[in-house]
KETIBA-421468 format. One line per field, with one value per residue: residue number from 1; x, y, z of N, C-alpha, C in turn; residue in three letters. Coordinates in steps of 0.05 Angstrom, whole numbers, plus 5000, padded with zeros to 4 digits. Atoms other than C-alpha are relative to their C-alpha. Layout:
REM residues N
i: (NUM,...)
n.u: (X,...)
n.v: (Y,...)
n.w: (Z,...)
ca.u: (X,...)
ca.v: (Y,...)
ca.w: (Z,...)
c.u: (X,...)
c.v: (Y,...)
c.w: (Z,...)
aa: (Ala,...)
REM end
This chain:
REM residues 195
i: (1,2,3,4,5,6,7,8,9,10,11,12,13,14,15,16,17,18,19,20,21,22,23,24,25,26,27,28,29,30,31,32,33,34,35,36,37,38,39,40,41,42,43,44,45,46,47,48,49,50,51,52,53,54,55,56,57,58,59,60,61,62,63,64,65,66,67,68,69,70,71,72,73,74,75,76,77,78,79,80,81,82,83,84,85,86,87,88,89,90,91,92,93,94,95,96,97,98,99,100,101,102,103,104,105,106,107,108,109,110,111,112,113,114,115,116,117,118,119,120,121,122,123,124,125,126,127,128,129,130,131,132,133,134,135,136,137,138,139,140,141,142,143,144,145,146,147,148,149,150,151,152,153,154,155,156,157,158,159,160,161,162,163,164,165,166,167,168,169,170,171,172,173,174,175,176,177,178,179,180,181,182,183,184,185,186,187,188,189,190,191,192,193,194,195)
n.u: (4988,4976,5000,4974,4998,5021,5000,5008,5005,5018,5024,5008,4980,5006,5025,5022,5006,4988,4976,4983,5013,5001,4973,4994,5015,4987,4974,5008,5008,4977,4983,5013,4993,4974,5005,4997,5022,4998,5020,5010,5022,5026,5011,4994,5015,5028,5014,4982,4989,4978,4975,4994,4992,4978,4974,4988,4991,4975,4979,4993,4995,4972,4993,5019,4998,5011,5006,4995,5013,4991,5008,5000,4989,5007,5013,4985,4993,5019,4992,5018,5003,4996,4976,4978,4999,4992,4971,4986,5003,4983,4972,4994,5002,4978,5009,4987,5017,4998,5016,5008,5007,5015,4999,4983,5018,4989,4978,4984,5010,5009,4981,5009,4999,4991,4973,5001,5003,4978,4985,5013,4986,4977,5008,5001,5027,5006,5019,5018,5014,5028,5010,4993,4978,5007,4991,4971,4989,5006,4982,4973,5001,5002,4974,4979,5005,5017,4992,4979,5011,5024,4998,5027,5004,4992,5009,4981,5011,4992,4973,4987,4996,5026,5020,5028,5002,4998,4988,5010,4984,5014,4982,4977,5010,5004,5019,5000,5027,5003,5012,5029,5015,4996,5021,4994,5011,4981,4979,5011,5003,4973,4991,5014,4991,4972,4989)
n.v: (4987,5014,5005,5003,5028,5020,5022,5026,5018,5023,4992,5022,5020,5027,5009,4984,4977,4975,4994,4981,4975,4983,4991,4981,4976,4985,4989,4979,4976,4989,4988,4976,4980,4990,4984,5016,5008,5029,5017,5023,5007,5000,4972,4986,5011,4999,5015,5004,5026,5006,5001,4974,4983,5012,5001,4973,4989,5014,4991,4972,4992,4997,5022,5023,5012,5026,5008,5028,5015,5027,5014,4981,5010,5028,5005,4988,5021,4997,4979,4977,4989,4971,4992,5006,4981,4974,5001,5002,4974,4981,5008,4994,4971,4988,4986,5006,5019,5001,5022,4994,5024,4990,5016,5023,5022,5014,5016,5012,4999,5027,5015,4999,4972,5000,4990,4971,4987,5008,4977,4989,5011,4984,4973,4995,4999,4982,5011,4981,5009,4991,4993,4974,4987,4997,4974,4999,5018,4988,4977,5010,5009,4976,4986,5016,5014,4986,4972,4996,5002,4983,4984,4992,4984,5016,4994,5013,5004,4981,4989,5009,4979,4987,5021,4991,4984,5014,4983,5006,4988,4997,4985,4988,4989,5019,4991,5015,4998,5017,5027,5001,4986,5011,5017,5002,4977,4978,5006,4996,4971,4989,5009,4985,4973,4997,5017)
n.w: (4977,4990,4972,4987,4990,5007,4980,5009,4977,5003,4985,4982,4992,5009,4988,5011,4983,5009,4984,5014,5006,4977,4995,5021,4995,4979,5010,5020,4985,4987,5021,5009,4980,5008,5024,5024,5017,4997,5014,4985,5018,4987,5000,5025,5023,4995,5021,5023,5006,4982,5014,5011,4978,4984,5013,5004,4975,4992,5018,4997,4972,4993,4982,4999,4974,4999,4973,4999,4979,5000,5024,5022,5025,5004,5026,5022,5020,5021,5019,5000,4973,5000,4985,5018,5022,4990,4994,5026,5014,4986,5005,5028,5003,4986,4976,4975,4986,4971,4989,4973,4985,4977,4975,5005,5007,5023,4990,5021,5027,5008,5016,5027,5009,5028,5005,5004,4974,4982,4991,4975,4977,4994,4993,4971,4989,4978,4982,4989,4976,5004,4973,4989,5013,5028,5011,4999,5020,5027,5003,5007,5028,5017,5000,5012,5025,5018,5004,5020,5027,5002,4976,4992,4976,4977,4973,4982,4973,4980,5002,4975,4980,4996,4998,5004,5024,5026,5021,5027,5022,5025,5018,4985,4974,4978,4980,4975,4989,4976,5006,4993,5021,5027,5011,5028,5013,4998,5020,5027,5003,5005,5026,5020,4999,5005,5022)
ca.u: (4892,4962,4967,5025,5011,4973,4953,4949,4920,4884,4813,4796,4839,4839,4778,4737,4740,4753,4823,4866,4814,4807,4882,4890,4835,4869,4937,4904,4872,4937,4976,4925,4941,5011,4980,4987,4939,4925,4891,4851,4803,4747,4740,4767,4727,4654,4617,4678,4709,4757,4811,4807,4818,4868,4923,4931,4934,4988,5028,5028,5034,5099,5097,5064,5048,5035,5000,5026,4974,4984,4948,4964,5004,4971,4928,4982,4995,4933,4950,4889,4895,4888,4942,4990,4971,4980,5049,5071,5046,5082,5147,5144,5127,5187,5147,5179,5151,5140,5118,5082,5077,5019,5028,5081,5024,5063,5110,5134,5128,5088,5128,5088,5103,5108,5176,5154,5140,5204,5235,5186,5228,5285,5244,5254,5192,5162,5128,5067,5039,4963,4956,4981,5043,5006,5021,5094,5107,5071,5112,5177,5155,5136,5202,5246,5211,5161,5186,5249,5205,5142,5157,5085,5057,5077,5042,5095,5079,5094,5156,5207,5222,5149,5105,5032,5047,5036,5077,5046,5091,5056,5101,5152,5108,5106,5049,5049,4982,4967,4949,4881,4860,4884,4832,4835,4790,4842,4894,4848,4834,4908,4922,4868,4896,4970,4979)
ca.v: (5173,5157,5128,5133,5064,5004,4953,4881,4829,4762,4778,4710,4661,4586,4577,4628,4682,4755,4772,4808,4860,4885,4889,4925,4974,4993,5002,5042,5090,5099,5113,5165,5202,5210,5245,5186,5172,5098,5048,4999,4962,4958,5034,5052,5005,5019,4999,4996,4935,4903,4889,4958,4990,4943,4933,5006,5026,4974,4997,5070,5069,5089,5034,4965,4940,4866,4846,4777,4745,4671,4647,4706,4666,4598,4605,4638,4572,4588,4628,4673,4687,4762,4767,4732,4777,4840,4818,4799,4865,4905,4867,4874,4948,4960,4983,4988,4928,4931,4866,4872,4816,4835,4808,4759,4717,4700,4643,4613,4615,4559,4504,4512,4587,4599,4615,4686,4701,4671,4740,4757,4713,4763,4826,4854,4846,4900,4874,4911,4902,4903,4917,4973,4987,4994,5068,5060,5001,5035,5098,5058,5025,5092,5124,5066,5037,5086,5158,5147,5132,5173,5230,5257,5300,5277,5275,5262,5233,5269,5313,5285,5352,5374,5318,5323,5361,5334,5362,5364,5377,5403,5425,5473,5491,5456,5461,5441,5425,5401,5327,5338,5384,5341,5308,5284,5342,5391,5357,5359,5434,5449,5407,5443,5510,5497,5446)
ca.w: (4727,4753,4822,4870,4899,4873,4926,4905,4952,4957,4978,5010,5049,5036,5081,5042,5095,5076,5100,5049,5031,5102,5112,5045,5064,5129,5095,5039,5089,5126,5062,5042,5107,5078,5018,4970,4913,4926,4879,4921,4875,4925,4925,4856,4810,4807,4743,4699,4668,4718,4668,4636,4704,4738,4687,4666,4739,4752,4691,4711,4787,4820,4873,4868,4937,4946,5011,5028,5072,5087,5024,4978,4927,4932,4869,4828,4793,4752,4690,4695,4769,4782,4835,4787,4730,4772,4797,4727,4698,4752,4741,4665,4672,4716,4776,4845,4882,4957,4991,5057,5109,5156,5227,5200,5171,5108,5125,5060,4985,4953,4920,4856,4848,4772,4743,4724,4798,4827,4831,4888,4934,4930,4943,5013,5055,5100,5162,5185,5255,5248,5323,5368,5327,5261,5249,5269,5223,5164,5177,5173,5108,5078,5099,5077,5017,4988,4998,4957,4897,4912,4961,4963,5019,5088,5154,5206,5274,5338,5336,5387,5421,5418,5445,5424,5360,5290,5233,5163,5103,5041,4984,5014,5075,5142,5191,5264,5295,5366,5364,5397,5340,5283,5240,5168,5148,5174,5130,5069,5080,5084,5023,4983,5004,4994,4938)
c.u: (5025,4999,5028,5005,4977,5002,4988,4997,4982,4976,4992,5023,4991,4974,4976,4993,5014,5023,5016,4987,4999,5027,5007,4985,5013,5026,4995,4993,5024,5018,4988,5005,5028,4998,5003,4974,5001,4978,4994,4974,4973,4987,5003,4983,4971,4985,5018,5010,5026,5027,5009,5009,5026,5027,5012,5009,5026,5023,5010,5005,5030,5009,4978,5003,4985,4996,5001,4987,5008,4995,5002,5010,4992,4987,5015,5010,4981,5007,4983,4995,5007,5025,5025,5003,5009,5030,5016,5000,5018,5029,5008,5000,5022,4992,5016,4980,5007,4982,4996,4990,4984,5000,5016,4983,5010,5026,5019,4987,4991,5020,4994,4999,5011,5027,5000,4997,5023,5016,4989,5015,5024,4993,4998,4971,4997,4980,4983,4985,4971,4987,5009,5023,4996,5012,5031,5013,4994,5019,5028,5000,4999,5027,5021,4995,4984,5009,5023,4990,4977,4999,4973,5000,5004,4986,5018,4985,5011,5029,5014,5003,4975,4978,4972,4996,5004,5010,4989,5017,4984,5017,5023,4991,4997,4982,5002,4973,4999,4984,4970,4982,5002,4977,5006,4988,5018,5022,4989,4997,5027,5010,4987,5011,5029,5013,4986)
c.v: (4983,4999,4999,4971,4984,4978,4975,4981,4977,5005,4979,4982,4973,4989,5016,5024,5025,5006,5022,5027,5019,5011,5022,5026,5017,5013,5023,5026,5014,5014,5026,5023,5012,5016,4984,4995,4970,4987,4975,4993,5002,5027,5013,4990,5000,4983,4994,4971,4996,5001,5027,5020,4991,5003,5027,5013,4987,5011,5029,5009,5003,4976,4979,4987,4973,4992,4969,4988,4970,4985,5018,4988,4972,4994,5012,4980,5001,5024,5025,5013,5030,5009,4994,5020,5028,5000,5000,5027,5021,4995,5007,5030,5015,5016,4993,4982,4999,4977,5006,4974,5010,4980,4974,4976,4984,4985,4989,5003,4972,4987,5002,5029,5000,5014,5031,5015,4993,5024,5012,4990,5017,5029,5003,5004,5021,4987,5022,4987,5010,5006,5027,5015,5005,5025,5001,4983,5010,5024,4991,4990,5023,5014,4984,4990,5017,5029,5003,5000,5020,5018,5009,5020,4982,5010,4985,4995,5021,5008,4994,5022,5016,4979,5012,5018,4983,5019,4990,5015,5000,5018,5010,5012,4977,5012,4983,5005,4983,4975,5000,5014,4988,4981,4999,5024,5025,4996,5006,5030,5012,4992,5016,5028,5004,4983,5007)
c.w: (5009,5030,5011,5007,4991,5020,4988,5024,4992,5018,5022,5007,4990,5011,4990,5016,4988,5019,4987,4995,5024,5008,4979,5004,5022,4991,4981,5015,5013,4980,4990,5020,4994,4974,4974,4986,4997,4983,5017,4986,5012,5000,4973,4977,5007,4979,4977,4998,5017,4986,4988,5021,5013,4985,4993,5026,5010,4983,5006,5029,5005,5017,4999,5027,5000,5029,5001,5025,4996,4973,4975,4973,4993,4973,4976,4980,4976,4982,5001,5027,5001,5015,4983,4978,5009,5006,4975,4986,5013,4994,4971,4994,5015,5025,5024,5015,5030,5010,5030,5013,5025,5023,4995,4992,4976,5008,4979,4973,4992,4982,4970,4989,4971,4997,4997,5026,5019,5011,5026,5025,5008,5007,5030,5009,5022,5018,5012,5023,4997,5027,5009,4986,4970,4987,4999,4978,4971,4995,4991,4971,4981,4998,4985,4972,4980,4994,4980,4971,4996,5025,5011,5024,5024,5025,5019,5027,5019,4997,5027,5021,5006,5002,4996,4976,4975,4980,4973,4980,4974,4982,5016,5027,5020,5021,5025,5014,5026,4994,5005,4980,4973,4993,4970,4984,5001,4979,4972,4994,4994,4973,4977,4998,4990,4978,4974)
aa: (Unk,Unk,Unk,Unk,Unk,Unk,Unk,Unk,Unk,Unk,Unk,Unk,Unk,Unk,Unk,Unk,Unk,Unk,Unk,Unk,Unk,Unk,Unk,Unk,Unk,Unk,Unk,Unk,Unk,Unk,Unk,Unk,Unk,Unk,Unk,Unk,Unk,Unk,Unk,Unk,Unk,Unk,Unk,Unk,Unk,Unk,Unk,Unk,Unk,Unk,Unk,Unk,Unk,Unk,Unk,Unk,Unk,Unk,Unk,Unk,Unk,Unk,Unk,Unk,Unk,Unk,Unk,Unk,Unk,Unk,Unk,Unk,Unk,Unk,Unk,Unk,Unk,Unk,Unk,Unk,Unk,Unk,Unk,Unk,Unk,Unk,Unk,Unk,Unk,Unk,Unk,Unk,Unk,Unk,Unk,Unk,Unk,Unk,Unk,Unk,Unk,Unk,Unk,Unk,Unk,Unk,Unk,Unk,Unk,Unk,Unk,Unk,Unk,Unk,Unk,Unk,Unk,Unk,Unk,Unk,Unk,Unk,Unk,Unk,Unk,Unk,Unk,Unk,Unk,Unk,Unk,Unk,Unk,Unk,Unk,Unk,Unk,Unk,Unk,Unk,Unk,Unk,Unk,Unk,Unk,Unk,Unk,Unk,Unk,Unk,Unk,Unk,Unk,Unk,Unk,Unk,Unk,Unk,Unk,Unk,Unk,Unk,Unk,Unk,Unk,Unk,Unk,Unk,Unk,Unk,Unk,Unk,Unk,Unk,Unk,Unk,Unk,Unk,Unk,Unk,Unk,Unk,Unk,Unk,Unk,Unk,Unk,Unk,Unk,Unk,Unk,Unk,Unk,Unk,Unk)
REM end
């Protein structure tokens, strides 16, 4: 299966606490509301071989998204590190790479960053607010960094001249639904009917 977006992240921080997975899960759910087919390993890999699932998904995705939590790149000095392998595979496969800095938690690149990953320093970073401005910052990232590569179906936020209305674009049709009636199931039903 070809995915629109592959999300790469460091599951645990340097203290052994789950951090990246939870951030990646929230971003994945939000991107799915835009109609994107998202590869998030925690939900996509069940009983299958990790390597047989991950690397082909990286090679064929349209956008490779790297979640840069504070410790995301610290273990990349290890040749077999999965985050390193995913980044390298995306780069060698010519994937569009989008780096995400959640809550400005990523402050600097490690001094021991391998030569093959040095290019990451020049990739523009999208900042995502994991608090009250989450949807707004994700929308900006989608509009500026993802839609030019993977247009997909779009759920727009409130229409400026029609407060309380959500606009959903599916193919060449646009639907306007009052905000209080919108639910993901409404979107799925429209998508099944019109795509």
